[in-house]
C-alpha positions as CSV (number, residue, x, y, z in Angstrom):
1,M,0.0,0.1,0.0
2,G,1.1,3.5,-0.7
3,R,0.7,6.6,1.4
4,K,-2.7,7.3,3.0
5,G,-3.8,3.7,2.2
6,K,-3.4,4.2,-1.7
7,A,-2.3,1.3,-3.6
8,N,0.7,1.8,-6.0
9,P,-0.5,0.6,-9.5
10,F,3.1,0.5,-10.8
11,A,4.3,-1.8,-8.0
12,A,1.2,-4.0,-8.4
13,K,1.9,-4.4,-12.2
14,K,5.6,-5.5,-11.5
15,R,4.4,-8.0,-8.9
16,Q,1.8,-9.3,-11.4
17,K,4.6,-9.6,-13.9
18,R,6.9,-11.6,-11.6
19,E,4.0,-13.9,-10.7
20,N,3.2,-14.5,-14.3
21,Q,6.8,-15.2,-15.3
22,G,7.1,-18.7,-17.0
23,K,3.3,-19.2,-17.1
24,D,1.3,-19.1,-20.3
25,T,-1.1,-16.2,-19.9
26,R,-2.6,-16.5,-23.4
27,P,-6.3,-17.0,-23.4
28,E,-7.6,-20.5,-24.1
29,G,-9.0,-20.8,-27.5
30,P,-9.6,-18.0,-30.1
31,Y,-10.6,-14.4,-29.2
32,E,-14.3,-13.8,-29.2
33,E,-15.5,-11.5,-32.0
34,I,-16.7,-8.1,-30.8
35,V,-20.5,-7.9,-30.9
36,R,-21.3,-4.8,-32.9
37,D,-24.5,-3.9,-31.3
38,N,-25.6,-1.6,-28.6
39,E,-29.3,-1.2,-27.8
40,A,-28.9,2.2,-26.2
41,F,-26.9,3.5,-29.3
42,L,-29.4,2.2,-31.9
43,K,-32.4,3.7,-29.9
44,Y,-30.7,7.0,-29.4
45,Y,-29.7,7.7,-33.0
46,H,-33.0,6.3,-34.4
47,M,-34.9,8.8,-32.1
48,Q,-32.6,11.6,-33.5
49,N,-33.7,10.9,-37.1
50,I,-30.0,11.3,-38.2
51,C,-31.0,9.5,-41.5
52,A,-33.9,10.8,-43.8
53,D,-35.9,7.5,-43.8
54,E,-36.0,3.9,-42.6
55,Q,-34.3,2.7,-45.8
56,E,-31.3,4.9,-45.3
57,W,-31.2,4.0,-41.6
58,Q,-30.7,0.4,-42.6
59,Q,-27.9,1.4,-45.0
60,F,-26.4,3.4,-42.0
61,L,-26.6,0.3,-39.7
62,A,-25.0,-2.0,-42.3
63,S,-22.1,0.4,-42.9
64,I,-21.3,1.3,-39.3
65,R,-21.2,-2.5,-38.4
66,D,-18.6,-3.2,-41.3
67,N,-14.9,-2.7,-41.0
68,L,-13.3,0.5,-42.3
69,P,-11.4,0.7,-45.6
70,A,-7.8,1.7,-45.5
71,T,-6.9,5.2,-46.9
72,F,-3.8,7.2,-47.4
73,R,-2.6,10.4,-49.0
74,V,0.6,11.6,-50.7
75,T,2.6,14.5,-49.1
76,G,1.7,17.2,-51.6
77,F,4.3,20.0,-51.2
78,K,7.3,17.8,-52.0
79,G,8.7,18.2,-55.5
80,E,8.6,14.4,-56.2
81,A,4.9,14.0,-55.2
82,K,3.7,13.7,-58.7
83,A,6.3,11.2,-59.7
84,L,5.4,9.1,-56.6
85,L,1.8,9.2,-57.5
86,D,2.6,7.9,-61.0
87,I,4.5,4.9,-59.4
88,I,1.6,4.3,-57.1
89,E,-1.0,4.3,-59.8
90,K,1.0,2.3,-62.4
91,D,3.1,-0.1,-60.4
92,L,1.8,-0.4,-56.9
93,F,-1.9,-0.7,-57.7
94,T,-1.0,-3.3,-60.4
95,E,0.6,-5.3,-57.6
96,Y,-2.3,-4.5,-55.3
97,I,-4.9,-5.8,-57.6
98,K,-2.9,-9.1,-58.1
99,G,-2.6,-9.5,-54.3
100,V,-6.3,-8.9,-53.7
101,A,-7.3,-11.3,-56.3
102,E,-5.1,-14.1,-54.8
103,L,-6.2,-13.1,-51.3
104,R,-10.0,-13.3,-52.2
105,G,-9.8,-16.1,-54.8
106,K,-11.0,-13.9,-57.6
107,S,-9.8,-12.9,-61.0
108,V,-7.9,-9.7,-61.5
109,E,-10.9,-8.3,-63.6
110,E,-13.3,-8.8,-60.6
111,V,-11.1,-6.8,-58.1
112,E,-12.4,-3.3,-57.4
113,K,-9.7,-0.6,-58.2
114,P,-8.5,1.8,-55.5
115,L,-10.7,4.9,-55.3
116,C,-9.2,8.3,-55.7
117,L,-10.9,10.5,-53.2
118,P,-12.8,13.1,-55.4
119,W,-12.9,15.8,-52.7
120,Y,-9.2,15.7,-51.8
121,P,-7.1,18.3,-53.9
122,N,-5.0,17.1,-56.9
123,G,-6.0,13.5,-56.7
124,M,-3.6,12.9,-53.9
125,A,-5.6,10.7,-51.7
126,Y,-6.9,7.0,-52.1
127,Q,-9.1,4.5,-50.5
128,L,-8.5,0.8,-50.7
129,D,-11.0,-1.9,-50.7
130,L,-9.1,-3.4,-47.8
131,T,-9.0,-2.9,-44.1
132,R,-5.7,-2.2,-42.1
133,K,-6.1,-5.7,-40.7
134,D,-6.1,-7.2,-44.3
135,I,-3.0,-5.4,-45.3
136,R,-1.1,-6.2,-42.1
137,R,-1.9,-10.0,-42.2
138,S,-2.0,-11.0,-45.7
139,E,1.0,-12.4,-47.3
140,P,0.0,-11.5,-50.9
141,L,-0.1,-7.9,-49.8
142,Y,3.2,-7.8,-48.1
143,R,4.7,-5.5,-50.7
144,L,1.8,-3.0,-50.2
145,H,2.3,-3.1,-46.4
146,N,6.1,-2.5,-46.9
147,F,5.4,0.3,-49.2
148,L,3.0,2.1,-46.7
149,I,5.3,1.8,-43.8
150,N,8.5,2.9,-45.6
151,E,6.9,5.8,-47.4
152,T,5.2,6.9,-44.2
153,N,8.7,6.9,-42.4
154,A,10.1,8.9,-45.3
155,G,7.3,11.6,-45.1
156,A,6.1,10.9,-48.5
157,I,2.7,9.7,-47.6
158,S,0.4,9.6,-44.6
159,R,-1.9,6.8,-43.5
160,Q,-4.9,8.6,-42.3
161,E,-8.6,8.0,-42.0
162,A,-10.5,9.7,-45.0
163,V,-12.9,11.8,-42.9
164,S,-10.1,13.0,-40.7
165,M,-8.6,14.7,-43.7
166,I,-11.6,17.2,-43.9
167,P,-11.1,19.6,-41.2
168,P,-7.5,20.8,-42.3
169,L,-8.9,21.2,-45.9
170,V,-11.9,23.6,-44.7
171,L,-9.5,25.5,-42.5
172,D,-7.9,26.7,-45.8
173,V,-4.4,27.4,-44.5
174,K,-2.1,29.6,-46.5
175,P,1.6,30.0,-46.2
176,T,1.3,33.4,-44.4
177,D,-1.1,32.2,-41.8
178,K,-0.4,31.8,-38.1
179,V,-2.2,28.6,-37.3
180,L,-3.0,27.0,-34.0
181,D,-4.0,23.3,-33.6
182,M,-5.5,23.2,-30.1
183,C,-5.8,19.4,-29.5
184,A,-3.2,18.2,-32.1
185,A,-2.1,14.7,-31.1
186,P,-1.4,12.2,-32.5
187,G,-0.7,14.6,-35.4
188,S,-2.2,13.5,-38.8
189,K,-4.2,16.6,-39.2
190,T,-1.2,18.8,-37.9
191,A,0.9,17.3,-40.7
192,Q,-1.7,18.4,-43.2
193,L,-1.7,21.9,-41.7
194,I,2.2,21.9,-42.2
195,E,1.9,20.8,-45.7
196,A,-0.5,23.6,-46.5
197,L,1.9,26.1,-45.0
198,H,4.7,24.8,-47.4
199,A,2.4,24.7,-50.4
200,E,4.4,27.4,-52.3
201,P,8.0,26.6,-52.0
202,E,8.9,28.4,-55.2
203,K,7.6,31.6,-53.8
204,Y,8.8,31.4,-50.2
205,K,12.3,29.9,-49.1
206,I,10.7,29.9,-45.7
207,P,7.0,30.4,-45.1
208,P,6.0,33.6,-43.4
209,G,3.6,31.8,-41.2
210,F,3.8,29.1,-38.6
211,V,1.9,26.0,-37.0
212,L,1.6,25.8,-33.3
213,A,0.5,22.4,-32.2
214,N,-0.7,21.9,-28.7
215,D,-1.9,19.0,-26.6
216,V,-2.7,18.6,-22.8
217,D,-1.0,15.1,-22.6
218,N,2.7,15.1,-22.3
219,N,3.2,11.7,-23.7
220,R,0.9,12.3,-26.7
221,C,2.9,15.5,-27.4
222,Y,5.9,13.3,-28.2
223,M,3.7,11.3,-30.7
224,L,3.1,14.7,-32.3
225,V,6.7,15.5,-32.5
226,H,7.2,12.1,-34.2
227,Q,4.6,12.7,-36.8
228,A,5.6,16.2,-37.6
229,K,9.4,15.4,-37.8
230,R,8.8,13.6,-40.9
231,L,7.9,16.9,-42.7
232,N,11.0,18.7,-41.3
233,S,9.4,22.2,-41.1
234,P,11.2,25.1,-39.4
235,C,7.9,26.9,-38.9
236,F,6.5,24.5,-36.3
237,V,6.4,24.4,-32.6
238,V,4.8,21.9,-30.1
239,T,3.5,23.0,-26.7
240,N,2.0,21.2,-23.8
241,H,-0.9,22.9,-22.0
242,D,-4.7,22.5,-21.3
243,S,-6.3,24.0,-24.3
244,A,-9.4,25.2,-22.4
245,F,-7.0,27.5,-20.5
246,F,-4.4,28.1,-23.1
247,P,-2.4,31.4,-22.2
248,N,-2.2,34.6,-24.1
249,L,1.0,34.5,-26.0
250,L,3.3,37.7,-26.8
251,Q,4.6,38.6,-30.3
252,T,6.9,41.4,-31.3
253,E,5.4,44.1,-33.7
254,S,7.5,45.7,-36.5
255,D,8.2,48.8,-34.1
256,D,9.6,46.3,-31.6
257,S,6.6,46.8,-29.2
258,K,4.9,43.7,-27.8
259,S,1.3,42.6,-28.4
260,I,-0.9,39.7,-27.8
261,L,-0.4,37.0,-30.6
262,K,-3.7,36.4,-32.5
263,F,-4.0,33.3,-34.8
264,D,-5.4,33.7,-38.5
265,K,-6.5,29.9,-38.5
266,I,-7.5,27.7,-35.5
267,L,-8.3,24.0,-35.6
268,C,-10.5,22.7,-32.6
269,D,-10.6,19.1,-33.2
270,V,-11.9,18.5,-29.6
271,P,-11.9,15.3,-27.5
272,C,-15.1,13.5,-28.1
273,S,-17.0,10.2,-27.5
274,G,-15.7,8.9,-30.8
275,D,-18.9,7.0,-32.0
276,G,-18.2,8.0,-35.5
277,T,-15.1,5.7,-35.4
278,L,-17.0,2.6,-34.6
279,R,-15.9,0.9,-37.8
280,K,-12.3,1.5,-36.9
281,N,-12.5,0.9,-33.3
282,P,-15.3,-1.7,-32.7
283,D,-14.5,-1.8,-29.0
284,I,-16.6,1.3,-28.6
285,W,-19.8,-0.7,-29.3
286,G,-19.7,-2.2,-25.8
287,K,-18.5,0.9,-24.0
288,W,-20.9,3.5,-25.6
289,N,-23.3,5.4,-23.3
290,L,-24.7,8.9,-23.3
291,G,-22.9,9.8,-20.1
292,Q,-19.7,10.3,-22.3
293,A,-21.3,13.0,-24.4
294,Y,-22.8,14.9,-21.3
295,N,-19.4,14.9,-19.6
296,L,-17.5,16.1,-22.7
297,H,-20.1,18.9,-23.7
298,G,-18.5,21.4,-21.2
299,V,-14.9,20.6,-22.1
300,Q,-15.7,21.1,-25.9
301,Y,-17.4,24.3,-25.3
302,R,-14.6,25.7,-23.1
303,I,-12.0,24.6,-25.8
304,T,-13.9,26.3,-28.6
305,R,-14.5,29.4,-26.5
306,R,-10.9,29.9,-25.7
307,G,-9.9,29.2,-29.4
308,A,-12.4,31.9,-30.4
309,E,-10.7,34.3,-28.0
310,M,-7.3,33.7,-29.7
311,L,-8.7,34.0,-33.2
312,E,-7.8,37.2,-35.1
313,V,-10.8,39.2,-36.3
314,G,-11.5,38.0,-39.9
315,G,-9.8,34.7,-39.0
316,R,-11.4,31.2,-39.3
317,L,-11.9,28.4,-36.7
318,V,-12.8,24.9,-37.6
319,Y,-14.6,22.8,-34.9
320,S,-14.6,19.1,-35.5
321,T,-15.4,15.8,-33.7
322,C,-15.5,12.1,-34.7
323,S,-18.8,11.9,-33.0
324,L,-22.3,11.8,-34.5
325,N,-24.0,13.2,-31.4
326,P,-25.7,16.6,-31.5
327,I,-24.8,17.1,-27.9
328,E,-21.1,17.2,-28.7
329,N,-21.7,19.0,-32.1
330,E,-24.6,21.4,-32.7
331,A,-25.3,22.1,-29.1
332,V,-21.8,23.2,-28.4
333,L,-21.8,25.5,-31.5
334,Q,-25.1,27.1,-30.8
335,R,-24.0,27.9,-27.4
336,I,-20.7,29.6,-28.3
337,I,-22.3,31.6,-31.0
338,A,-25.2,32.7,-28.8
339,D,-22.4,33.8,-26.1
340,S,-20.4,35.7,-28.9
341,N,-23.1,38.3,-29.4
342,G,-22.9,38.3,-33.1
343,A,-19.1,38.2,-33.3
344,L,-19.1,34.6,-34.7
345,E,-20.9,32.9,-37.5
346,I,-20.9,29.6,-39.2
347,V,-20.0,29.7,-42.8
348,D,-20.4,27.3,-45.7
349,A,-17.1,25.7,-46.7
350,S,-18.4,22.8,-48.9
351,H,-16.7,24.3,-52.0
352,L,-13.4,23.4,-50.4
353,V,-14.4,19.7,-50.5
354,P,-16.2,19.3,-53.9
355,G,-17.5,15.8,-54.4
356,L,-17.9,15.0,-50.6
357,K,-21.1,13.5,-49.7
358,Y,-22.7,14.8,-46.4
359,I,-25.8,16.0,-44.8
360,A,-26.5,19.3,-43.2
361,G,-26.2,20.0,-39.5
362,M,-29.2,19.3,-37.2
363,T,-31.7,21.9,-35.8
364,K,-33.8,19.5,-33.8
365,W,-32.6,17.0,-31.5
366,K,-33.7,15.3,-28.0
367,L,-31.7,14.4,-24.9
368,A,-32.2,11.2,-23.1
369,S,-31.3,9.3,-19.9
370,K,-28.0,7.4,-19.8
371,E,-29.8,4.1,-20.7
372,V,-32.1,6.0,-23.2
373,D,-35.1,4.6,-21.5
374,E,-36.4,8.2,-21.1
375,T,-36.3,11.1,-23.7
376,Y,-36.6,14.8,-23.0
377,S,-37.7,17.5,-25.5
378,S,-36.8,20.4,-23.1
379,F,-35.1,21.0,-19.7
380,E,-38.5,21.1,-18.0
381,E,-39.0,17.5,-18.7
382,V,-35.7,16.5,-17.2
383,P,-35.9,14.8,-13.7
384,E,-34.2,16.9,-10.9
385,K,-31.7,14.0,-10.3
386,Y,-30.1,14.7,-13.8
387,H,-30.0,18.6,-13.5
388,T,-26.3,18.5,-12.8
389,I,-25.6,16.2,-15.9
390,I,-28.1,17.6,-18.4
391,R,-28.0,21.4,-18.7
392,P,-30.6,23.9,-20.4
393,N,-28.1,24.9,-23.1
394,M,-27.8,21.3,-24.5
395,F,-31.3,21.7,-25.9
396,P,-32.0,23.4,-29.2
397,L,-32.3,27.2,-28.4
398,P,-35.6,28.9,-29.1
399,D,-34.1,31.1,-31.9
400,I,-31.9,28.3,-33.4
401,E,-32.8,29.2,-37.0
402,K,-30.4,32.3,-36.7
403,Y,-27.3,30.3,-35.9
404,G,-26.9,28.7,-39.3
405,L,-26.4,25.1,-38.2
406,E,-27.5,23.9,-41.4
407,K,-24.1,25.0,-42.8
408,C,-22.3,22.4,-40.7
409,I,-20.9,19.2,-42.5
410,R,-22.2,15.9,-41.2
411,V,-20.5,12.8,-42.7
412,L,-22.3,9.5,-42.1
413,P,-20.4,6.2,-42.8
414,H,-22.8,4.8,-45.5
415,L,-22.7,8.1,-47.7
416,Q,-19.2,7.2,-49.1
417,N,-18.0,4.2,-47.2
418,S,-16.1,6.0,-44.6
419,G,-16.2,6.8,-40.8
420,G,-18.6,9.3,-39.2
421,F,-17.5,13.0,-38.7
422,F,-18.7,16.5,-37.9
423,V,-17.2,19.7,-39.1
424,A,-18.3,23.3,-38.8
425,V,-16.3,26.4,-39.9
426,L,-16.6,29.6,-37.8
427,H,-15.8,33.1,-39.0
428,K,-14.9,35.9,-36.5
429,K,-16.4,39.2,-37.5
430,S,-15.5,41.3,-34.4
431,Q,-13.9,41.0,-31.1
432,L,-15.8,38.8,-28.4
433,P,-17.4,40.5,-25.5
434,F,-15.5,38.2,-23.0
435,E,-12.0,38.5,-24.8
436,K,-9.2,39.7,-22.7
437,N,-5.9,41.2,-24.1
438,D,-3.8,41.6,-21.0
439,V,-0.6,42.6,-22.8
440,K,0.8,44.7,-19.8
441,D,0.5,41.8,-17.5
442,L,2.4,39.5,-19.5
443,V,5.1,42.0,-20.4
444,D,5.5,42.9,-16.7
445,K,5.5,39.2,-15.6
446,P,8.9,38.4,-13.9
447,K,10.9,35.5,-15.4
448,P,11.7,32.6,-13.2
449,E,15.4,31.8,-12.5
450,V,16.4,28.6,-14.2
451,K,19.2,26.6,-12.5
452,L,21.6,24.6,-14.6
453,D,23.8,21.6,-13.8
454,E,27.4,21.2,-14.9
455,E,26.4,20.1,-18.4
456,G,24.2,23.1,-18.8
457,K,21.0,21.2,-18.4
458,P,18.1,22.6,-16.0
459,I,17.8,21.1,-12.7
460,E,14.6,19.4,-12.2
461,E,12.8,20.6,-9.2
462,K,11.9,17.8,-6.7
463,S,8.1,17.3,-6.1
464,V,6.2,15.4,-3.4
465,P,6.0,11.8,-4.5
466,W,2.3,11.4,-3.8
467,G,-0.8,13.6,-4.1
468,P,-1.8,16.3,-6.7
469,Q,1.8,17.4,-7.4
470,R,2.8,13.8,-8.6
471,K,-0.5,13.5,-10.7
472,R,0.4,16.9,-12.3
473,R,4.0,15.9,-13.1
474,R,2.8,12.6,-14.7
475,L,0.4,14.7,-16.9
476,H,2.8,17.4,-17.9
477,G,5.9,15.6,-17.9
478,Y,9.4,17.0,-16.8
479,K,10.8,20.4,-17.6
480,E,12.4,20.4,-21.1
481,D,15.8,21.4,-22.0
482,P,16.4,25.2,-22.7
483,Y,16.4,26.7,-26.1
484,V,19.7,28.4,-26.6
485,F,19.9,30.6,-29.7
486,F,23.1,31.7,-31.3
487,E,24.5,35.2,-30.7
488,E,25.3,37.6,-33.5
489,N,29.0,36.4,-34.0
490,D,29.0,32.9,-32.6
491,A,32.4,31.2,-33.5
492,D,30.7,28.0,-34.7
493,W,28.4,30.0,-37.0
494,L,31.2,31.9,-38.5
495,E,32.9,28.5,-39.5
496,I,29.7,27.0,-40.8
497,K,28.9,30.1,-42.9
498,K,32.4,30.1,-44.5
499,F,32.6,26.4,-45.2
500,Y,29.1,26.1,-46.8
501,D,29.2,29.6,-48.4
502,L,25.8,30.4,-46.8
503,D,23.8,33.3,-48.2
504,D,23.8,36.5,-46.1
505,S,20.0,36.3,-45.9
506,F,20.2,33.1,-43.7
507,N,19.4,34.5,-40.2
508,S,22.1,32.9,-37.8
509,R,20.1,34.1,-34.8
510,C,17.4,31.5,-35.6
511,L,20.0,28.7,-35.0
512,L,19.6,27.0,-31.7
513,T,20.9,24.2,-29.5
514,R,19.1,22.5,-26.7
515,C,21.8,22.9,-23.9
516,V,24.3,25.5,-22.6
517,T,27.7,24.1,-23.5
518,E,30.7,25.4,-25.5
519,K,30.8,22.2,-27.7
520,K,27.6,22.1,-29.6
521,K,26.4,18.7,-31.0
522,N,23.2,19.3,-32.9
523,I,22.1,22.6,-34.2
524,Y,18.6,23.3,-35.1
525,Y,17.0,25.9,-37.2
526,C,13.6,27.7,-36.7
527,S,11.8,30.5,-38.6
528,E,12.1,34.2,-37.2
529,L,8.6,34.1,-35.9
530,I,9.1,30.8,-34.1
531,R,12.3,32.2,-32.5
532,D,10.3,35.3,-31.4
533,L,7.5,33.0,-29.9
534,V,9.9,30.9,-28.0
535,L,12.0,33.8,-26.5
536,L,8.9,35.7,-25.5
537,N,6.8,32.8,-24.2
538,E,9.1,30.1,-23.0
539,N,8.3,30.9,-19.3
540,N,4.6,31.3,-20.1
541,I,3.8,28.0,-21.6
542,K,5.7,24.6,-21.7
543,I,7.4,24.1,-25.2
544,I,8.1,20.5,-26.0
545,N,9.8,20.9,-29.4
546,T,10.8,23.2,-32.2
547,G,13.3,23.6,-34.9
548,V,14.6,21.2,-37.5
549,K,18.1,19.6,-37.3
550,S,20.2,21.4,-39.7
551,F,23.9,20.9,-38.7
552,V,25.4,18.0,-36.7
553,R,29.0,17.8,-35.2
554,C,30.9,15.1,-37.0
555,E,34.6,15.3,-36.3
556,N,36.5,13.5,-39.0
557,R,40.3,13.3,-39.0
558,H,40.4,14.2,-42.8
559,T,38.3,17.4,-42.5
560,Q,39.0,20.6,-40.7
561,H,35.3,21.5,-40.5
562,P,33.5,19.9,-37.5
563,F,29.9,20.2,-38.7
564,R,28.1,18.2,-41.4
565,L,24.8,18.9,-42.9
566,A,21.7,17.2,-41.6
567,Q,19.3,15.5,-44.2
568,E,16.2,16.5,-42.0
569,G,17.1,20.2,-42.4
570,L,18.2,20.3,-46.0
571,Q,14.6,21.2,-47.1
572,T,15.4,24.6,-45.6
573,T,19.3,25.0,-45.7
574,N,19.5,24.0,-49.3
575,A,18.2,27.3,-50.4
576,F,20.9,29.1,-48.6
577,V,24.1,26.9,-49.3
578,G,26.5,28.2,-52.1
579,P,27.8,26.3,-55.0
580,S,31.1,25.4,-53.4
581,R,29.8,22.4,-51.6
582,R,27.5,20.9,-54.3
583,I,28.0,18.0,-56.7
584,V,25.6,17.2,-59.6
585,V,25.3,13.5,-59.9
586,E,23.9,11.3,-62.6
587,K,21.2,8.6,-62.1
588,E,23.7,5.7,-62.1
589,D,26.0,7.5,-59.6
590,L,23.0,8.0,-57.1
591,I,21.9,4.4,-57.4
592,L,25.3,3.2,-56.8
593,Q,25.7,5.3,-53.5
594,L,22.2,4.4,-52.3
595,N,22.7,0.8,-52.8
596,C,25.8,0.8,-50.6
597,T,24.3,-0.4,-47.3
598,D,27.7,-0.7,-45.5
599,P,28.9,2.8,-44.3
600,T,32.3,1.6,-43.8
601,K,32.7,0.7,-47.5
602,P,31.4,3.7,-49.4
603,P,31.6,3.8,-53.3
604,S,35.1,4.8,-54.6
605,T,35.1,8.0,-56.7
606,T,36.7,5.9,-59.5
607,E,33.4,4.0,-59.9
608,L,31.5,7.4,-60.7
609,K,30.9,9.0,-64.0
610,E,33.9,11.1,-65.4
611,A,32.0,14.4,-64.6
612,T,31.3,13.4,-61.0
613,Q,34.9,12.2,-60.6
614,Q,36.1,15.7,-61.8
615,R,33.9,17.6,-59.5
616,C,34.9,15.4,-56.5
617,K,38.5,16.3,-57.3
618,E,37.7,20.1,-56.8
619,L,36.0,19.3,-53.5
620,S,37.7,19.1,-50.2
621,V,36.8,16.4,-47.8
622,G,33.5,17.0,-45.8
623,S,29.9,17.3,-46.0
624,C,28.2,18.3,-49.4
625,I,25.0,18.3,-51.2
626,L,24.2,15.9,-54.1
627,K,21.8,17.1,-56.7
628,Y,20.0,14.9,-59.1
629,S,17.5,16.3,-61.7
630,D,15.3,14.9,-64.6
631,E,12.2,16.1,-66.3
632,R,10.1,14.8,-63.4
633,F,11.6,16.1,-60.3
634,T,14.9,17.4,-58.6
635,L,16.4,15.7,-55.6
636,H,18.7,17.3,-53.0
637,I,20.5,14.7,-50.7
638,V,23.2,15.2,-48.1
639,G,26.5,13.6,-49.2
640,W,29.9,13.1,-47.7
641,R,33.1,13.6,-49.8
642,G,35.7,11.3,-48.3
643,T,39.4,11.1,-49.3
644,S,38.6,8.7,-52.1
645,S,35.0,8.1,-51.9
646,L,31.5,9.6,-52.1
647,R,28.5,8.6,-50.2
648,A,24.9,9.6,-49.7
649,Y,24.0,10.4,-46.1
650,V,20.4,9.4,-45.8
651,D,18.4,6.9,-43.6
652,S,17.1,3.6,-44.7
653,S,13.6,4.8,-45.3
654,E,14.6,7.7,-47.5
655,T,17.1,5.5,-49.3
656,L,14.3,3.2,-50.4
657,H,12.0,6.1,-51.3
658,I,14.6,7.6,-53.7
659,L,15.5,4.3,-55.3
660,R,11.8,3.8,-55.9
661,L,11.7,7.2,-57.5
662,L,14.6,6.4,-59.8
663,G,13.1,3.2,-60.9
664,A,15.9,1.1,-59.4
665,D,15.7,-2.5,-58.4
666,I,14.6,-2.5,-54.8
667,S,14.1,-6.3,-54.4
668,K,17.0,-6.7,-51.9
669,F,15.3,-4.3,-49.5
670,E,11.9,-6.0,-49.8
671,V,11.4,-8.1,-46.6
672,N,8.8,-10.8,-46.7
673,K,7.9,-11.2,-43.1
674,Y,6.1,-14.5,-43.8
675,E,9.1,-16.1,-45.6
676,K,11.2,-14.9,-42.7
677,A,8.9,-16.5,-40.2
678,R,8.7,-19.7,-42.1
679,E,12.6,-19.8,-42.3
680,A,12.8,-19.1,-38.5
681,A,10.1,-21.9,-37.8
682,A,12.2,-24.4,-39.8
683,A,15.4,-23.4,-38.1
684,L,13.6,-23.9,-34.7
685,A,12.3,-27.2,-35.7
686,A,15.7,-28.4,-37.0
687,A,17.2,-27.1,-33.7
688,E,14.5,-29.0,-31.6
689,E,15.4,-32.2,-33.7
690,V,19.0,-31.9,-33.0
691,S,18.2,-31.3,-29.4
692,E,16.1,-34.5,-29.4
693,D,19.0,-36.5,-30.9
694,V,21.4,-35.1,-28.5
695,A,19.1,-35.9,-25.5
696,K,18.7,-39.5,-26.7
697,V,22.4,-40.0,-27.0
698,A,22.9,-38.4,-23.5
699,E,20.2,-40.7,-22.2
700,E,22.0,-43.8,-23.7
701,V,25.4,-42.7,-22.2
702,L,23.7,-42.1,-18.9
703,E,22.2,-45.5,-19.0
704,E,25.5,-47.1,-19.8
705,V,27.2,-45.3,-17.0
706,E,24.5,-46.4,-14.5
707,N,25.0,-50.1,-15.6
708,D,28.6,-49.9,-15.2
709,L,28.1,-48.4,-11.6
710,N,25.7,-51.1,-10.8
711,E,28.1,-53.8,-12.0
712,A,31.0,-52.3,-10.1
713,A,28.7,-52.3,-7.1
714,I,27.8,-55.9,-7.5
715,T,31.5,-56.8,-7.9
716,E,32.5,-55.0,-4.8
């Protein structure tokens, strides 16, 4: 027992693990199939008339009980996106159709082709007639599974539920926008926002806007960092705070004065009961009850209200849930619009998703008891025992017609074989009556002193091991390392600038490290707006991550310069690096380098084309940029010019991605996990057979020894 009679769940889990050690804890027999039924759920939504008639209701039921098809989208802002899309449509889908035909015992002609989602821009998203489980567990589809995993890791595609792609599209983000994602984790929608920010690379070296992604859960923030890192944006920052109480942030104006930061676009994809995801998460069938919606209504309202306060006048806020419940959707919106006194209005954004099938928002709905055995049309009908759970503003307001709820987007599963979703777009016409812009209080707020240890890392303050302090630390995690930006004439910067012939427009003060130390290891880069945001607000809100890795200490005895370029940051730094550290390579050269999987044996320069060899002779040892171009795309890759070699400095996922783009043979990288499993099983069986033979011989020897001993005993 812990303090005050409380059990320690972590210790209990360890004890259980020790007790189960060596035991077979697997359930006897196969897992029971989840029953996709819930009387209260069916009764509640049938009562709400979410479908036009009984025939459509039956279609809805059949669809929501079926498994969800897999979907993915191509990362649109990358130069090679169109080339990858061609490979997907011509090669991958041919392989896919053969695999599905084999899996289902059909002819190739009978297999349904992948569906290009009509409402996703530029034909960059596809829906497959397969579930995630089909792809993961079917040998004929192992190449498709490998492709999806590798290209996701390389940042070239995102595996995301189709309806989840809608909110970022209707938010309509431009490269100049300041964007806030209030409940961002795990990050698939955040990735879309970053892509939209980088949609005009030919116009902006670095987008003028930024994306701030926030989540209340510390652990989920790191999932968010992992998702967004695939896109390597210097205009991105992750914070950890309760969205309903998100603090006002400071920004620097052109005249160096300070003001409250207002966002041009805000995404409120709020926590919800998630009953629109029943096809993806069938375990919700058994857990669903109305109490979840009643409990979440207040949270959803507070998050949206806070978002509206932080929105710039003329800005756009998107409210979304993966719930079908009007208590979590229309009821929340009518409440915030009523409280705004005309400052907020719902706008029609259907033109941004042409071809999407949906129904309008509801203007009539009823409430019910948790078991849905009683229904209520007004608050007067609600028994007093439910007055703390069911509130008057959850019912349709008397003047509901003026709130424009019919402009909301309700996506039901049967309309286009998808999940369920709700989306509404709000426009801010004027300042809200309850909005506070306390700039003086923020500017005058004293900064806490940060104590550092010998390595330059902040000393973590001790907290009481039990009680509310412990709970808070578990929710919000530990204090992050500091963000240390370069000074004007940093010695390392001067060396880097000279070696890579960096353009004068590259702002060295946007370079940062994560600890106070003389010998920097990793150097990150962020945009000027992000730098300003971090410096002004790092004591006001917990910043989890920002900046993209651009330079890495790599002390090599053959080079006098200690920093190499990082592939992660090349998307940004490439625009500023001069011609002195660049090598143009031909297709064969690049394929040769990427096929080299042993970093200790890079390709010799003598194996390269004559022009490449000549350029290598002109280049001193050290990091460089390899450039490859054809009529379809241009690639820039970090390379390393050795004393007598040249190698590409990219990870395994990006290696495979580039080889696929170049049309090279990637068979040696294709791993058939089923074949591997069979080989492992065969090896194990052979080992067991050998063990049995050894055991038999040992038994015979032991028997002989025992006989000898018995004979000796008799003789004595």
